[in-house]
N, C-alpha and C positions, 0 to 999 in steps of 0.2 A: 569512203574516200572519193573525193571528186576534184577535178581540176577546173579552175575558173580563170577567165581572162580579166585582169585588173588594169584599168586605165593608168598609164604612167604619168600623165600630166596632173597637176593639182586639181582636185575636185572642190568646187565652191558651193557652200550651203548658205543661201541668202536669208538673213533674218535681221529685220530693221529695229527690233525691240531692245537691243542692248548697245552699249557704248564701248564694247570691247571687240577685239578680233582674237579668235582662237585658231591656232595652228597645231595640227597633229601630224607627226611623221611616223609611219608604221613600218616595221621590219618583221614580216612573218617568218616563223621557223617551225620545224617539227620538234616537238618535245621528245627527247630520248632519255631513258633512265640514266645513262652514263653521264649526262650533262646537267643533272639537277643542281649540283653545287655551283657550276658556272652560271646557270640561269638565275639562281638566287643572288649571286654576288655581283654580277655585272652592272645592274642599274646603280648600285651604290658607288661604283667606281667612276660614274659619269655625272653624278648629281651635284658634286661639291667643288670640283676644280677641273681645270684642263691645262693645256699647254700654255695658253696665253695668261691664264690666271692660276698659277700653281699653288696658291694657298686659298683656303676656304673663305677667309675674310675678303680677299681680293675678288673672288668670284661673286660673293654677295654684294659687295660694293658696286661692281659693274652692273649687276641686275638693277640695283636702285637707281644708278645714274641713267640707265636706259629706260627707266619707268616700266620695267618688266614686272607684271603682277605675279606671275608664276612661271617657272620653267623646271621641268622634272622629267626623268626617265623612269618608267615602271614597266612591269610585265603583266600580261594577261594570258591565261591558259584556258582553252576550251576544248575538251576532248584531248586529242593529241596534237592539236594545233596551237602554237603559241605565238606571241607577238610582243616585241619590244616597242614601246610607244613613247615618243618624245612629245610632251605637251608644252605649248607656249601660249600664254595669255597676255595681251597687251591692250592698252587703251587705243581707240581709234583716234585719228588726227583731230577730230572735232572736240572730243573729250579732253585730249591732252593739250590742244592749242598749238601743236607743232607736229611735224611728221618725222619719225625716226625709224620708219619701216626697214630701211636697208641695214642700219646698224643693229636693229633688234633681230632680224633674220640672220645676220652675220653671227650674232652671239649664239643663236640656235645651231648654226652650222658648226661653230667651234665646239659647242657642247657635244654634238653628235660625232664629228669627224676628227677632232683634234684633242683627244684625251691626253692627260699627263702621262707620257711614256718616258721611262728611264731605262736605258740599255735594253731596248727591245722588250719591254715589259711594263706593266703598271707599277706604280709606287709600292714597294714592298711594305713600307710603314702603313700606308692606307689599307692595303689588302689585309695585313695582319689584324688591323683594327676591325675591319668588316667581318673577317672570319670569326673573330672573338664574339662580335655582336650576334652573328648567326648561331654559333654554338650556345650562347646564353639564351637566345630565343627558343631553341629546341629544348634545352633543359627546363626552362620555365613552363613550356607547353605541357610537359609531362608532370609538372608539379601542381598544375591547376586542374581541378576536376572537370570543368566544362570543356576545356581544350583537350584534355586527356580522353574524355568520352567521345568527342568529335573525331579525334585521330583514329581511335580504335573501331568505332562503328563503321567508318569508311573502309577500314581494312577488312572487317568481317563481312560486309555486304558485297565487296568487290570481287567478282569471280574472274575478271579479265586483267586486272592490274593497272587500270587507268585512273579510276576515281581516287584510289588510295595512293597513287604515285606521289611521293612527297619526300623532301630532303630529310625529314625527321627519321626516316628509315635507313638513310645512307649517310650517317655523320662522317664516316671514313672518307667520303669524297671531299669534304672540306679540307682535311689535312693534305690531300693530294693536289689541290689547286696551288699553282705557283703564279707569280706575276707574269711569267712568260706564257704559260699554258692558257691563262685567262685572256691574255692579249690575243693569242691565236684564235680563241673562241670568238672574241670580239671582231676580229678581221673577217672570219667566216660568216658571222651573223649580221654584221653591219657594213663593213667596208666593201665586201664583195656582193652585197645585195642592192637591188634597186628599191628605193623607198616608195611607199604609197603616201601621198600627201593630201590632207583635207584642210580646208580653210572655212571658217564660219565668220560672217560679219555682215554689215549693212551693204547695200548696193554699191555705195561709193568706195567700200573697202576692197572691191575687186582689183584695185590698182596694185594690191600687194601680190597678186598671183604671179605676174611675170618676175617679180623679185624673188619669190619662193622658187620658181622654176630655174632661174639663173643661178642662185646661190646654193641651193640645196642639192646640187649635183644630179639633176634628173638626166637619165641617159636618153639617147635619141630614139630608141625603139618605143613604139606606141603602147605596147602591152607586155605584160609579163605573166607567166603561169605560176599559180600558187596552189600547192597541194592543200586540201582542206579536209579535216576530219573532226567536226565539231560535236558529234554525238557518238555515244558508245552505250547503247541500250543493254541493260543487264537482264538476262532472262531469269525468271523465278526458278528456285530450286524445286526438285521433286518433293523434298522433305524439309520442314522448317529446321533451320540451324539455331540451336539454343546455346548461349554462352553465359555462364555465371562466373564472375570474377571477384575475388576478394581484393579490397584496397585499404589504404590508410586514410582515405578521405573521411570527412565528418558527415557526409550525406551519401545517399545512394541514388542511382538513376536506373530507370527501366525504359528500354527502347524497343519499339516495334518497327520493323521496316517491311513495307509492302513493295512488291515489284509488279509492274504492269505486264500482263500477258500480251505478247505481240504488239509492243509499243510502236507508235508512229509519231511523226512530227505533229500531226493535228491533235494528238492526245495531250499535248503539253498544256493546253488550255483547261482541260479537265483536272489535271493535277493541281493547277493553280487554284481552281475553284474549291477543290476538296481541302487543300491547305487552308484557304481562307474560311471555309465553313468551320473548320476545327479551331482556328486560332485568331482569325481577324477580330478586331474590336466590334465589328458589326454583327458578329454571331457568338463568338467565345464558347462554342459548343463544348470543347474539351474542358476548359476551366469551369464552366457552369456545372458540368456533371461531376468532375473529380475534385474540384476545389470548393466551389460555393455550396454544393449540395452535400458532398460526402467528406469534405475536409481531409482529403487523402494526399494531396500533392502540395509542394511548396511553390513550384512553378513548372512550366512546360514549354516546349518548342516543337514546331512542325516545319520540316524542311522538304520542299519539293525539288528533287534532283532532276530537273527538266531534261538535261542532256543525257541522263542515264536511266530514265524511266523508273524512278523509285520515289517512295514517300516515307520519310522518317518521322515517327512520333516519339518524342522523348519526354518523360516525366521525371522530376527530381523529388525524391520521396524519402521516408524513413524505411529502413530495411524491413521492419516488422509488418509494413503494409503491402509488401510485395504481392501476395496472393490476391488481395482485394483490388489493388490497382490493375493487376494483370487481367482479372475478369472484367473490370470496368472498361478497360480499353477495348476489349473484344465487344462489349455491349455497345459502346459508342460507335464503333465501326459498323456493327450490325444495324444500329438505329439509323445510320446514314443511308441505308438502302431504302428507307421508307420515304416515298415521294412527298408525303405530307410534312415530314420534318424538313426536308430540303426546301419545299415550297415556302414554308414559313420564314426561312432565312435568306432565300435567294435574292429577293428584291433588295434587301439591305446590302448584300454583297455587290450587286450590280450598281447600286447607287454610290457605294463607297468607291468603286472603280471609276465612276464618272467624276467624282470629286478629286480623286488622285490624279486623273488625267488633266484636269484643269490646273491643279497645283504644279504639275510637271511642266506645263507650258511657261511657267515663270522661272524655270531652272535652265539656264543657258547651257550648263555642262551636260545635263541629261539630254536636252534637245539635240545637241551636237553628237553625242554618243549614239542616240537613237537613230539619227540620220545615217551615221556610218555603218551601224549594224544592218540597217535596211539596204543601204547601197551595196554593201559587200555580200548581201544575201546570207547573212549569218543567222538572223532570227526575225520573227515578226516584230513590228513596232508596237509600242504601248497602245497606240490608237487601233491597230489591227487586232490586238488581243481584246481590247474593249469591245470592238464590234462583234467579235466572235462570241464573247461572253453574253452579250445581249440576246443572241439567237439561241442560246442553249436552254433546254427545258429541264425541269426536275426529273422527268423520266429518263432523259439521256444521261444525266449524272448518276442516277440510280443504276442504270445498266452498266455504266463505266466502272462503278465501284465493285461490281461483281467480277470485273476483270483484274482487280487487285488481289494479289496472292501474298499471304503472309510468308515472308522469306527468312527473316532473322529476328531473334529475340535476344537482347543483350541486357543482362542484369549486372550492373556495377555496384557491388555491395560494400557499404561502409564498414569500417572496423568496429567490431563489437566492443562495448564499454566493459 
């Protein structure tokens, strides 16, 4: 946990390559288990209507009349630090042929600060609809094999209760939310907090900054303190945890999860490389060995939990191939310690990273997010990751793989015919 000073005035990111202006208004919060339903439900109560436009069709019509390309609220959770983010994308005045900045920022303000409130609470009708949608999403997640596997593997590998923290495990919270209680949560997270504002646009778009500062209720203090806890590294167990679970699904999955011994922030780049060595189209090591050569798997996925120091390898298989896939996964990971194997694939991995970096330069949304992540000291930028990868040798990767400890084996077994 660390405390950082965040500038309270709008921060401008200049980029002259696009004809739009992006505005992001951030409200950080600490994710607490008791608030999971509130956190899940709040964005939906702000995305479709407000006090000025109390019906969804009126809200959408106003967006079109103001030439607003997008406006939405969503949440992001990293570690135990969360953030409600309001995104606005509008054409710049040259692209539009006229300037509507003040009215467009006013719309964003109304979206943030003037929700539809009836008798000191959100609309009961709208809240009931969103609660129903959330319950349905939870039910469907457990009916789909891939989401089911993802939900449970996180639960099984999480020894501290952060990675697996999810509303799916607390459905009773949904019933407990009322229009009044959710409004009080909104007051605490939004109305009582000072926003962090970022703007991206061309040099001439800077004229929108004083409008943002005036309309979006920036307080007079220059800085605010924000508690930050973006990482929660999971220590490997002393003994491998093995779970075998029967299911009614038509396929099976076998998952190996490795955890990094004494994980540090600089180790994240190694997890990325190993993930790519196993699953990137530039190497396909996992698919080549288990699918192309042995025809043992239907598909696979590799997930690097960078903020938790873990690597998940999941294969989707027939139940009768369990033992052979099990041994093949061990063989692949053992083979990855061989520097000659790494060396043969590493150049392609680095080249693909270079191409991806060039592609990202054409994505205005990624560029803006990357800038904010760097400015708030949340993570390395994609360019920084690329530069670190270029300096890493096959021997360094081999040594890092030896620090991976097999922690959890999860076999989700299909129903026997």
